[in-house]
Phi, psi and omega in degrees: 000311176300319176302317184286330177295315182293320176297324178296320177287334177279332180294155177286122184259181182295324181293317177296321177299315179296319181297321177296321178291322181294317177300313178299317179299314178304317176299310178305314182292329177296316180293319180298312181300313178299319175296317179298318178296314176302317177300317180294318184274328182248343185071013182241167180095230188287153179275163176303315177300321176295320180291319175300320181297311181297325175298325179288327177293323174297318175303323180295315179303319178302309176310313184293319181296319186291338178293000000 
């Protein structure tokens, strides 16, 4: 019983998975923000369609974390 309890605590749980997904989401949002600002001020870099697609991916991350 004790060994199974210890292995359960060591296993990756839903909270850890959500934390990892949030970290990935934050990195993606940061990159998206940088690219958006660059596009706004210089007109170069990522396209609007690329930014929209990455925004949709971020929305998917949010939905998965909320589950």
